[in-house]
C-alpha positions as CSV (number, residue, x, y, z in Angstrom):
1,M,-19.8,-8.0,6.6
2,T,-22.4,-5.9,5.1
3,G,-22.0,-2.0,4.5
4,G,-24.6,-1.1,7.4
5,E,-22.8,-3.1,10.1
6,P,-20.8,-0.2,11.6
7,F,-23.9,2.1,11.7
8,R,-26.0,-0.8,13.7
9,A,-22.7,-0.7,15.9
10,L,-22.9,3.2,16.7
11,A,-27.1,2.9,17.1
12,R,-26.7,0.1,19.7
13,G,-23.5,1.8,21.5
14,D,-20.9,-0.2,20.8
15,G,-18.2,2.6,19.5
16,D,-15.7,0.7,20.7
17,G,-16.1,-2.0,17.8
18,L,-17.0,0.6,15.3
19,L,-13.6,2.6,16.3
20,H,-11.7,-0.7,16.0
21,H,-13.7,-1.3,12.4
22,L,-12.7,2.1,11.3
23,L,-8.7,2.0,12.5
24,V,-8.5,-1.6,11.0
25,D,-9.9,-0.4,7.6
26,Q,-7.8,2.5,7.5
27,A,-4.6,0.3,8.3
28,I,-5.5,-2.2,5.5
29,K,-5.7,1.1,2.9
30,V,-2.4,2.6,4.1
31,A,-0.6,-1.0,3.7
32,I,-2.3,-1.5,0.1
33,V,-1.0,2.1,-0.7
34,L,2.6,1.3,0.7
35,V,2.7,-2.3,-1.1
36,A,1.6,-0.6,-4.4
37,L,4.3,2.5,-3.9
38,L,7.1,-0.2,-3.2
39,V,6.1,-2.4,-6.3
40,L,6.0,1.1,-8.6
41,A,9.4,2.0,-7.5
42,L,11.0,-1.4,-7.9
43,G,9.4,-1.4,-11.5
44,M,10.6,1.9,-12.4
45,R,14.2,1.0,-11.0
46,L,14.1,-1.9,-13.2
47,I,12.8,0.0,-16.4
48,W,15.6,2.7,-15.9
49,K,18.2,0.2,-15.7
50,K,17.1,-1.9,-18.7
51,A,16.7,1.5,-20.7
52,G,20.3,2.1,-20.2
53,R,19.8,5.2,-18.1
54,A,22.1,4.1,-15.2
55,G,25.0,5.5,-16.0
56,P,27.7,4.4,-18.6
57,P,28.7,0.6,-18.7
58,R,31.3,-0.6,-16.6
59,C,33.9,-2.7,-18.7
60,D,35.9,-4.7,-16.1
61,D,37.2,-7.0,-18.9
62,R,40.4,-5.5,-19.3
């Protein structure tokens, strides 16, 4: 898919195709951002626990 296809579709009067293309493009971008935020949150949680900031260690071996 080339960069000029949406503009050619608009020139042909195929507005529905252009709208679909733009909506799919936006949905893909939103999904990428959400996945990146989830990975970031999981990574920060792992680092926080490994750094010992998750609270005092529990001693259940009494």
